[in-house]
Gaussian input, Z-matrix of N, CA and C with variables (Angstrom, degrees):
# hf/3-21g

backbone

0 1
 N
 C     1     B1
 C     2     B2     1     A1
 N     3     B3     2     A2     1     D1
 C     4     B4     3     A3     2     D2
 C     5     B5     4     A4     3     D3
 N     6     B6     5     A5     4     D4
 C     7     B7     6     A6     5     D5
 C     8     B8     7     A7     6     D6
 N     9     B9     8     A8     7     D7
 C    10    B10     9     A9     8     D8
 C    11    B11    10    A10     9     D9
 N    12    B12    11    A11    10    D10
 C    13    B13    12    A12    11    D11
 C    14    B14    13    A13    12    D12
 N    15    B15    14    A14    13    D13
 C    16    B16    15    A15    14    D14
 C    17    B17    16    A16    15    D15
 N    18    B18    17    A17    16    D16
 C    19    B19    18    A18    17    D17
 C    20    B20    19    A19    18    D18
 N    21    B21    20    A20    19    D19
 C    22    B22    21    A21    20    D20
 C    23    B23    22    A22    21    D21
 N    24    B24    23    A23    22    D22
 C    25    B25    24    A24    23    D23
 C    26    B26    25    A25    24    D24
 N    27    B27    26    A26    25    D25
 C    28    B28    27    A27    26    D26
 C    29    B29    28    A28    27    D27
 N    30    B30    29    A29    28    D28
 C    31    B31    30    A30    29    D29
 C    32    B32    31    A31    30    D30
 N    33    B33    32    A32    31    D31
 C    34    B34    33    A33    32    D32
 C    35    B35    34    A34    33    D33
 N    36    B36    35    A35    34    D34
 C    37    B37    36    A36    35    D35
 C    38    B38    37    A37    36    D36
 N    39    B39    38    A38    37    D37
 C    40    B40    39    A39    38    D38
 C    41    B41    40    A40    39    D39
 N    42    B42    41    A41    40    D40
 C    43    B43    42    A42    41    D41
 C    44    B44    43    A43    42    D42
 N    45    B45    44    A44    43    D43
 C    46    B46    45    A45    44    D44
 C    47    B47    46    A46    45    D45
 N    48    B48    47    A47    46    D46
 C    49    B49    48    A48    47    D47
 C    50    B50    49    A49    48    D48
 N    51    B51    50    A50    49    D49
 C    52    B52    51    A51    50    D50
 C    53    B53    52    A52    51    D51
 N    54    B54    53    A53    52    D52
 C    55    B55    54    A54    53    D53
 C    56    B56    55    A55    54    D54
 N    57    B57    56    A56    55    D55
 C    58    B58    57    A57    56    D56
 C    59    B59    58    A58    57    D57
 N    60    B60    59    A59    58    D58
 C    61    B61    60    A60    59    D59
 C    62    B62    61    A61    60    D60
 N    63    B63    62    A62    61    D61
 C    64    B64    63    A63    62    D62
 C    65    B65    64    A64    63    D63
 N    66    B66    65    A65    64    D64
 C    67    B67    66    A66    65    D65
 C    68    B68    67    A67    66    D66
 N    69    B69    68    A68    67    D67
 C    70    B70    69    A69    68    D68
 C    71    B71    70    A70    69    D69
 N    72    B72    71    A71    70    D70
 C    73    B73    72    A72    71    D71
 C    74    B74    73    A73    72    D72
 N    75    B75    74    A74    73    D73
 C    76    B76    75    A75    74    D74
 C    77    B77    76    A76    75    D75
 N    78    B78    77    A77    76    D76
 C    79    B79    78    A78    77    D77
 C    80    B80    79    A79    78    D78
 N    81    B81    80    A80    79    D79
 C    82    B82    81    A81    80    D80
 C    83    B83    82    A82    81    D81
 N    84    B84    83    A83    82    D82
 C    85    B85    84    A84    83    D83
 C    86    B86    85    A85    84    D84
 N    87    B87    86    A86    85    D85
 C    88    B88    87    A87    86    D86
 C    89    B89    88    A88    87    D87
 N    90    B90    89    A89    88    D88
 C    91    B91    90    A90    89    D89
 C    92    B92    91    A91    90    D90
 N    93    B93    92    A92    91    D91
 C    94    B94    93    A93    92    D92
 C    95    B95    94    A94    93    D93
 N    96    B96    95    A95    94    D94
 C    97    B97    96    A96    95    D95
 C    98    B98    97    A97    96    D96
 N    99    B99    98    A98    97    D97
 C   100   B100    99    A99    98    D98
 C   101   B101   100   A100    99    D99
 N   102   B102   101   A101   100   D100
 C   103   B103   102   A102   101   D101
 C   104   B104   103   A103   102   D102
 N   105   B105   104   A104   103   D103
 C   106   B106   105   A105   104   D104
 C   107   B107   106   A106   105   D105
 N   108   B108   107   A107   106   D106
 C   109   B109   108   A108   107   D107
 C   110   B110   109   A109   108   D108
 N   111   B111   110   A110   109   D109
 C   112   B112   111   A111   110   D110
 C   113   B113   112   A112   111   D111
 N   114   B114   113   A113   112   D112
 C   115   B115   114   A114   113   D113
 C   116   B116   115   A115   114   D114
 N   117   B117   116   A116   115   D115
 C   118   B118   117   A117   116   D116
 C   119   B119   118   A118   117   D117
 N   120   B120   119   A119   118   D118
 C   121   B121   120   A120   119   D119
 C   122   B122   121   A121   120   D120
 N   123   B123   122   A122   121   D121
 C   124   B124   123   A123   122   D122
 C   125   B125   124   A124   123   D123
 N   126   B126   125   A125   124   D124
 C   127   B127   126   A126   125   D125
 C   128   B128   127   A127   126   D126
 N   129   B129   128   A128   127   D127
 C   130   B130   129   A129   128   D128
 C   131   B131   130   A130   129   D129
 N   132   B132   131   A131   130   D130
 C   133   B133   132   A132   131   D131
 C   134   B134   133   A133   132   D132
 N   135   B135   134   A134   133   D133
 C   136   B136   135   A135   134   D134
 C   137   B137   136   A136   135   D135
 N   138   B138   137   A137   136   D136
 C   139   B139   138   A138   137   D137
 C   140   B140   139   A139   138   D138
 N   141   B141   140   A140   139   D139
 C   142   B142   141   A141   140   D140
 C   143   B143   142   A142   141   D141
 N   144   B144   143   A143   142   D142
 C   145   B145   144   A144   143   D143
 C   146   B146   145   A145   144   D144
 N   147   B147   146   A146   145   D145
 C   148   B148   147   A147   146   D146
 C   149   B149   148   A148   147   D147
 N   150   B150   149   A149   148   D148
 C   151   B151   150   A150   149   D149
 C   152   B152   151   A151   150   D150
 N   153   B153   152   A152   151   D151
 C   154   B154   153   A153   152   D152
 C   155   B155   154   A154   153   D153
 N   156   B156   155   A155   154   D154
 C   157   B157   156   A156   155   D155
 C   158   B158   157   A157   156   D156
 N   159   B159   158   A158   157   D157
 C   160   B160   159   A159   158   D158
 C   161   B161   160   A160   159   D159
 N   162   B162   161   A161   160   D160
 C   163   B163   162   A162   161   D161
 C   164   B164   163   A163   162   D162
 N   165   B165   164   A164   163   D163
 C   166   B166   165   A165   164   D164
 C   167   B167   166   A166   165   D165
 N   168   B168   167   A167   166   D166
 C   169   B169   168   A168   167   D167
 C   170   B170   169   A169   168   D168
 N   171   B171   170   A170   169   D169
 C   172   B172   171   A171   170   D170
 C   173   B173   172   A172   171   D171
 N   174   B174   173   A173   172   D172
 C   175   B175   174   A174   173   D173
 C   176   B176   175   A175   174   D174
 N   177   B177   176   A176   175   D175
 C   178   B178   177   A177   176   D176
 C   179   B179   178   A178   177   D177
 N   180   B180   179   A179   178   D178
 C   181   B181   180   A180   179   D179
 C   182   B182   181   A181   180   D180
 N   183   B183   182   A182   181   D181
 C   184   B184   183   A183   182   D182
 C   185   B185   184   A184   183   D183
 N   186   B186   185   A185   184   D184
 C   187   B187   186   A186   185   D185
 C   188   B188   187   A187   186   D186
 N   189   B189   188   A188   187   D187
 C   190   B190   189   A189   188   D188
 C   191   B191   190   A190   189   D189
 N   192   B192   191   A191   190   D190
 C   193   B193   192   A192   191   D191
 C   194   B194   193   A193   192   D192
 N   195   B195   194   A194   193   D193
 C   196   B196   195   A195   194   D194
 C   197   B197   196   A196   195   D195
 N   198   B198   197   A197   196   D196
 C   199   B199   198   A198   197   D197
 C   200   B200   199   A199   198   D198
 N   201   B201   200   A200   199   D199
 C   202   B202   201   A201   200   D200
 C   203   B203   202   A202   201   D201
 N   204   B204   203   A203   202   D202
 C   205   B205   204   A204   203   D203
 C   206   B206   205   A205   204   D204
 N   207   B207   206   A206   205   D205
 C   208   B208   207   A207   206   D206
 C   209   B209   208   A208   207   D207
 N   210   B210   209   A209   208   D208
 C   211   B211   210   A210   209   D209
 C   212   B212   211   A211   210   D210
 N   213   B213   212   A212   211   D211
 C   214   B214   213   A213   212   D212
 C   215   B215   214   A214   213   D213
 N   216   B216   215   A215   214   D214
 C   217   B217   216   A216   215   D215
 C   218   B218   217   A217   216   D216
 N   219   B219   218   A218   217   D217
 C   220   B220   219   A219   218   D218
 C   221   B221   220   A220   219   D219
 N   222   B222   221   A221   220   D220
 C   223   B223   222   A222   221   D221
 C   224   B224   223   A223   222   D222
 N   225   B225   224   A224   223   D223
 C   226   B226   225   A225   224   D224
 C   227   B227   226   A226   225   D225
 N   228   B228   227   A227   226   D226
 C   229   B229   228   A228   227   D227
 C   230   B230   229   A229   228   D228
 N   231   B231   230   A230   229   D229
 C   232   B232   231   A231   230   D230
 C   233   B233   232   A232   231   D231
 N   234   B234   233   A233   232   D232
 C   235   B235   234   A234   233   D233
 C   236   B236   235   A235   234   D234
 N   237   B237   236   A236   235   D235
 C   238   B238   237   A237   236   D236
 C   239   B239   238   A238   237   D237
 N   240   B240   239   A239   238   D238
 C   241   B241   240   A240   239   D239
 C   242   B242   241   A241   240   D240
 N   243   B243   242   A242   241   D241
 C   244   B244   243   A243   242   D242
 C   245   B245   244   A244   243   D243
 N   246   B246   245   A245   244   D244
 C   247   B247   246   A246   245   D245
 C   248   B248   247   A247   246   D246
 N   249   B249   248   A248   247   D247
 C   250   B250   249   A249   248   D248
 C   251   B251   250   A250   249   D249
 N   252   B252   251   A251   250   D250
 C   253   B253   252   A252   251   D251
 C   254   B254   253   A253   252   D252
 N   255   B255   254   A254   253   D253
 C   256   B256   255   A255   254   D254
 C   257   B257   256   A256   255   D255
 N   258   B258   257   A257   256   D256
 C   259   B259   258   A258   257   D257
 C   260   B260   259   A259   258   D258

   B1=1.4378
   B2=1.5311
   B3=1.2872
   B4=1.4715
   B5=1.5278
   B6=1.3189
   B7=1.4617
   B8=1.5056
   B9=1.3156
   B10=1.4570
   B11=1.5113
   B12=1.3258
   B13=1.4408
   B14=1.5395
   B15=1.3087
   B16=1.4368
   B17=1.5338
   B18=1.3109
   B19=1.4469
   B20=1.5198
   B21=1.3386
   B22=1.4675
   B23=1.5305
   B24=1.3268
   B25=1.4577
   B26=1.5191
   B27=1.3327
   B28=1.4371
   B29=1.5254
   B30=1.3282
   B31=1.4596
   B32=1.5172
   B33=1.3329
   B34=1.4789
   B35=1.5208
   B36=1.2950
   B37=1.4522
   B38=1.5345
   B39=1.3490
   B40=1.4649
   B41=1.5277
   B42=1.3084
   B43=1.4683
   B44=1.5195
   B45=1.3026
   B46=1.4690
   B47=1.5146
   B48=1.3274
   B49=1.4591
   B50=1.5208
   B51=1.3365
   B52=1.4625
   B53=1.5175
   B54=1.3415
   B55=1.4434
   B56=1.5200
   B57=1.3356
   B58=1.4500
   B59=1.5416
   B60=1.3208
   B61=1.4758
   B62=1.5297
   B63=1.3531
   B64=1.4629
   B65=1.5101
   B66=1.3301
   B67=1.4618
   B68=1.5501
   B69=1.3146
   B70=1.4513
   B71=1.5332
   B72=1.3363
   B73=1.4643
   B74=1.5212
   B75=1.3055
   B76=1.4519
   B77=1.5290
   B78=1.3047
   B79=1.4574
   B80=1.5067
   B81=1.3236
   B82=1.4657
   B83=1.5297
   B84=1.3254
   B85=1.4716
   B86=1.5418
   B87=1.3475
   B88=1.4881
   B89=1.5150
   B90=1.3255
   B91=1.4516
   B92=1.5365
   B93=1.3076
   B94=1.4611
   B95=1.5124
   B96=1.2929
   B97=1.4533
   B98=1.5154
   B99=1.3173
   B100=1.4444
   B101=1.5403
   B102=1.3163
   B103=1.4477
   B104=1.5288
   B105=1.3450
   B106=1.4629
   B107=1.5373
   B108=1.3106
   B109=1.4431
   B110=1.5316
   B111=1.3131
   B112=1.4464
   B113=1.5423
   B114=1.3195
   B115=1.4581
   B116=1.5382
   B117=1.3169
   B118=1.4608
   B119=1.5294
   B120=1.3140
   B121=1.4528
   B122=1.5319
   B123=1.3395
   B124=1.4369
   B125=1.5310
   B126=1.3324
   B127=1.4745
   B128=1.5224
   B129=1.3321
   B130=1.4640
   B131=1.5315
   B132=1.3298
   B133=1.4519
   B134=1.5075
   B135=1.3628
   B136=1.4472
   B137=1.5211
   B138=1.3308
   B139=1.4625
   B140=1.5123
   B141=1.3101
   B142=1.4748
   B143=1.5002
   B144=1.3166
   B145=1.4765
   B146=1.5084
   B147=1.3286
   B148=1.4591
   B149=1.5154
   B150=1.3192
   B151=1.4598
   B152=1.5174
   B153=1.3291
   B154=1.4754
   B155=1.5127
   B156=1.3012
   B157=1.4601
   B158=1.5427
   B159=1.3009
   B160=1.4537
   B161=1.5128
   B162=1.3420
   B163=1.4536
   B164=1.5260
   B165=1.3041
   B166=1.4814
   B167=1.5289
   B168=1.3300
   B169=1.4643
   B170=1.5418
   B171=1.3173
   B172=1.4658
   B173=1.5192
   B174=1.3214
   B175=1.4553
   B176=1.5322
   B177=1.3148
   B178=1.4784
   B179=1.5205
   B180=1.2969
   B181=1.4703
   B182=1.5423
   B183=1.3031
   B184=1.4705
   B185=1.5288
   B186=1.3138
   B187=1.4542
   B188=1.5340
   B189=1.3332
   B190=1.4585
   B191=1.5141
   B192=1.3359
   B193=1.4634
   B194=1.5218
   B195=1.3163
   B196=1.4618
   B197=1.5177
   B198=1.3085
   B199=1.4594
   B200=1.5178
   B201=1.3180
   B202=1.4733
   B203=1.5472
   B204=1.2954
   B205=1.4667
   B206=1.5337
   B207=1.3163
   B208=1.4731
   B209=1.5363
   B210=1.3279
   B211=1.4787
   B212=1.4973
   B213=1.3214
   B214=1.4682
   B215=1.5176
   B216=1.3325
   B217=1.4611
   B218=1.5334
   B219=1.3401
   B220=1.4431
   B221=1.5268
   B222=1.3241
   B223=1.4825
   B224=1.5408
   B225=1.3195
   B226=1.4789
   B227=1.5148
   B228=1.3262
   B229=1.4574
   B230=1.5464
   B231=1.3493
   B232=1.4527
   B233=1.5262
   B234=1.3284
   B235=1.4663
   B236=1.5207
   B237=1.3151
   B238=1.4630
   B239=1.5166
   B240=1.3418
   B241=1.4449
   B242=1.5336
   B243=1.3167
   B244=1.4438
   B245=1.5302
   B246=1.3203
   B247=1.4756
   B248=1.5186
   B249=1.3199
   B250=1.4571
   B251=1.5160
   B252=1.3198
   B253=1.4683
   B254=1.5290
   B255=1.3454
   B256=1.4616
   B257=1.5228
   B258=1.3261
   B259=1.4750
   B260=1.5143
   A1=107.62
   A2=117.55
   A3=123.10
   A4=108.13
   A5=112.73
   A6=119.31
   A7=108.45
   A8=118.37
   A9=122.70
   A10=114.36
   A11=118.25
   A12=120.98
   A13=109.00
   A14=116.08
   A15=121.50
   A16=113.21
   A17=115.41
   A18=122.90
   A19=108.07
   A20=116.36
   A21=120.16
   A22=107.67
   A23=114.94
   A24=120.71
   A25=107.71
   A26=115.30
   A27=120.32
   A28=108.50
   A29=116.24
   A30=122.00
   A31=109.48
   A32=114.62
   A33=119.66
   A34=112.60
   A35=118.14
   A36=123.26
   A37=108.38
   A38=116.08
   A39=120.41
   A40=112.19
   A41=116.33
   A42=119.82
   A43=111.06
   A44=116.65
   A45=120.98
   A46=109.78
   A47=117.48
   A48=120.75
   A49=110.65
   A50=117.68
   A51=121.22
   A52=111.48
   A53=117.71
   A54=120.14
   A55=111.31
   A56=116.24
   A57=120.65
   A58=110.17
   A59=116.76
   A60=120.82
   A61=111.83
   A62=116.52
   A63=118.88
   A64=112.83
   A65=116.63
   A66=123.41
   A67=113.09
   A68=114.98
   A69=122.28
   A70=108.32
   A71=116.70
   A72=118.93
   A73=109.25
   A74=114.83
   A75=121.01
   A76=110.05
   A77=116.91
   A78=121.88
   A79=110.93
   A80=116.75
   A81=121.19
   A82=113.16
   A83=117.97
   A84=119.85
   A85=111.93
   A86=117.37
   A87=119.65
   A88=111.67
   A89=118.13
   A90=122.84
   A91=114.87
   A92=116.58
   A93=121.34
   A94=110.78
   A95=115.35
   A96=124.51
   A97=112.33
   A98=116.58
   A99=123.11
   A100=110.44
   A101=118.47
   A102=121.85
   A103=111.51
   A104=116.26
   A105=119.77
   A106=110.15
   A107=115.87
   A108=119.96
   A109=111.72
   A110=116.59
   A111=120.16
   A112=110.40
   A113=116.63
   A114=122.04
   A115=109.52
   A116=116.27
   A117=121.09
   A118=111.14
   A119=116.00
   A120=121.40
   A121=110.89
   A122=116.32
   A123=120.38
   A124=112.52
   A125=116.79
   A126=121.09
   A127=109.78
   A128=117.35
   A129=121.78
   A130=110.04
   A131=117.75
   A132=122.51
   A133=113.22
   A134=117.28
   A135=120.64
   A136=114.26
   A137=117.02
   A138=120.86
   A139=112.55
   A140=116.77
   A141=123.37
   A142=109.89
   A143=116.34
   A144=122.15
   A145=106.89
   A146=117.20
   A147=121.49
   A148=109.43
   A149=115.37
   A150=120.30
   A151=108.48
   A152=116.26
   A153=119.54
   A154=109.91
   A155=115.35
   A156=122.50
   A157=105.05
   A158=117.88
   A159=121.95
   A160=111.72
   A161=115.86
   A162=121.24
   A163=111.84
   A164=116.90
   A165=118.81
   A166=112.36
   A167=117.47
   A168=119.78
   A169=111.04
   A170=117.22
   A171=121.38
   A172=109.44
   A173=117.64
   A174=120.48
   A175=110.92
   A176=117.33
   A177=121.03
   A178=111.97
   A179=119.19
   A180=123.68
   A181=110.76
   A182=117.05
   A183=119.92
   A184=113.31
   A185=117.14
   A186=120.05
   A187=112.54
   A188=116.64
   A189=120.38
   A190=115.04
   A191=117.13
   A192=120.59
   A193=109.51
   A194=115.99
   A195=118.12
   A196=106.84
   A197=117.07
   A198=121.82
   A199=112.31
   A200=115.72
   A201=119.18
   A202=108.87
   A203=116.60
   A204=121.39
   A205=112.89
   A206=118.34
   A207=120.23
   A208=110.54
   A209=117.46
   A210=119.38
   A211=111.59
   A212=117.41
   A213=121.12
   A214=110.57
   A215=116.61
   A216=119.88
   A217=111.44
   A218=117.27
   A219=121.88
   A220=110.76
   A221=116.09
   A222=121.25
   A223=110.65
   A224=114.19
   A225=118.36
   A226=110.57
   A227=116.89
   A228=120.64
   A229=110.25
   A230=117.93
   A231=120.69
   A232=111.07
   A233=118.50
   A234=121.25
   A235=111.83
   A236=117.26
   A237=120.93
   A238=112.80
   A239=117.91
   A240=121.18
   A241=111.64
   A242=115.68
   A243=120.06
   A244=108.57
   A245=115.41
   A246=119.89
   A247=108.05
   A248=116.15
   A249=121.69
   A250=111.27
   A251=118.02
   A252=121.77
   A253=113.31
   A254=118.39
   A255=119.50
   A256=112.22
   A257=117.62
   A258=120.67
   A259=110.11
   D1=130.69
   D2=179.57
   D3=-88.52
   D4=142.27
   D5=177.82
   D6=-103.32
   D7=135.20
   D8=-175.02
   D9=-67.08
   D10=-41.59
   D11=-178.59
   D12=-142.61
   D13=173.74
   D14=-176.52
   D15=-67.80
   D16=158.19
   D17=176.46
   D18=-77.01
   D19=134.92
   D20=177.34
   D21=-94.12
   D22=123.17
   D23=175.56
   D24=-109.71
   D25=122.25
   D26=-178.48
   D27=-93.66
   D28=124.45
   D29=-179.58
   D30=-126.46
   D31=151.91
   D32=-179.17
   D33=-100.03
   D34=14.70
   D35=-177.97
   D36=-111.55
   D37=103.76
   D38=-178.46
   D39=-62.97
   D40=-33.60
   D41=-179.54
   D42=-62.69
   D43=-40.24
   D44=179.33
   D45=-62.93
   D46=-47.05
   D47=-179.15
   D48=-61.98
   D49=-42.99
   D50=-179.86
   D51=-67.90
   D52=-37.88
   D53=179.19
   D54=-62.68
   D55=-40.03
   D56=179.40
   D57=-69.87
   D58=-39.74
   D59=-178.76
   D60=-66.68
   D61=-37.14
   D62=-176.14
   D63=-74.90
   D64=-27.33
   D65=178.69
   D66=49.37
   D67=37.34
   D68=179.07
   D69=-118.53
   D70=137.60
   D71=175.26
   D72=-81.39
   D73=109.24
   D74=179.81
   D75=-92.11
   D76=150.62
   D77=177.29
   D78=-57.08
   D79=-37.39
   D80=-177.07
   D81=-76.61
   D82=-11.25
   D83=-175.07
   D84=-107.27
   D85=12.15
   D86=-178.88
   D87=-64.43
   D88=-29.87
   D89=-174.76
   D90=-76.58
   D91=-6.40
   D92=-172.84
   D93=-64.80
   D94=138.70
   D95=-176.53
   D96=-59.95
   D97=154.81
   D98=179.87
   D99=-61.24
   D100=-28.96
   D101=179.25
   D102=-60.53
   D103=-34.99
   D104=176.74
   D105=-61.95
   D106=-42.14
   D107=-178.65
   D108=-62.91
   D109=-32.82
   D110=174.41
   D111=-63.26
   D112=-45.60
   D113=178.54
   D114=-62.37
   D115=-44.01
   D116=178.57
   D117=-58.75
   D118=-42.05
   D119=178.43
   D120=-63.05
   D121=-41.92
   D122=178.82
   D123=-65.84
   D124=-36.54
   D125=175.32
   D126=-63.66
   D127=-45.47
   D128=179.83
   D129=-58.25
   D130=-39.62
   D131=-177.96
   D132=-78.91
   D133=-9.61
   D134=179.21
   D135=85.53
   D136=9.12
   D137=179.41
   D138=-81.50
   D139=-24.23
   D140=-178.05
   D141=-134.96
   D142=142.30
   D143=174.08
   D144=-127.59
   D145=131.81
   D146=176.10
   D147=-96.69
   D148=135.10
   D149=179.50
   D150=-131.79
   D151=133.74
   D152=179.29
   D153=-77.28
   D154=136.42
   D155=176.06
   D156=-140.57
   D157=137.64
   D158=-178.93
   D159=-61.01
   D160=150.35
   D161=-177.46
   D162=-55.82
   D163=-40.30
   D164=-176.10
   D165=-72.66
   D166=-12.66
   D167=177.47
   D168=-94.54
   D169=-2.97
   D170=178.69
   D171=-72.31
   D172=128.35
   D173=-179.16
   D174=-64.43
   D175=-36.55
   D176=-176.06
   D177=-85.49
   D178=7.20
   D179=-176.00
   D180=-52.57
   D181=-40.51
   D182=-177.16
   D183=-70.62
   D184=-16.19
   D185=179.35
   D186=-90.72
   D187=-9.26
   D188=-176.81
   D189=-111.10
   D190=-16.66
   D191=-176.42
   D192=-145.37
   D193=156.18
   D194=170.03
   D195=-81.03
   D196=136.51
   D197=-172.27
   D198=-123.95
   D199=152.54
   D200=168.45
   D201=-62.61
   D202=156.44
   D203=-173.71
   D204=-54.85
   D205=-39.79
   D206=-176.89
   D207=-66.81
   D208=-42.59
   D209=178.11
   D210=-69.19
   D211=-36.46
   D212=176.19
   D213=-60.92
   D214=-46.67
   D215=-179.57
   D216=-63.52
   D217=-36.99
   D218=177.05
   D219=-63.54
   D220=-46.15
   D221=178.68
   D222=-62.84
   D223=-41.13
   D224=-179.91
   D225=-63.76
   D226=-39.60
   D227=179.58
   D228=-66.13
   D229=-39.19
   D230=-179.02
   D231=-66.16
   D232=-28.65
   D233=178.92
   D234=-82.67
   D235=-14.18
   D236=-178.07
   D237=88.36
   D238=7.14
   D239=177.59
   D240=-69.63
   D241=147.50
   D242=179.43
   D243=-129.89
   D244=153.12
   D245=175.79
   D246=-68.90
   D247=146.56
   D248=-179.30
   D249=-55.44
   D250=-38.64
   D251=-177.77
   D252=-67.69
   D253=-19.46
   D254=-177.41
   D255=-99.19
   D256=2.47
   D257=-178.38
   D258=-84.63

C-alpha cells in the first residue's frame, strides 16, 4: 500500500526539529547516534516530517514523567483513559 505523504512525528525537542531542518553537520552534533541519521535520511526523502509540539501536549507525557494532578488528568483524557468509577 502506498502512502500519500510522509508520517508526521511530533516531538517536544526544538533542537531536534531545528537540527533536522538545517541539514548541516555541526561540530556539536558529531556525537549523535546512527539512529538519528536514519531519521534524517527519511526526512530528506519525504517519508517523515518532524513537528514541534509542547511537552504538555504530548499524549505520552504521563508515561515519561511524574506530573501534577492537573497535567496527569489532561494526559489521561488525551489517551481516552477513564476512571474505573465512570465506566
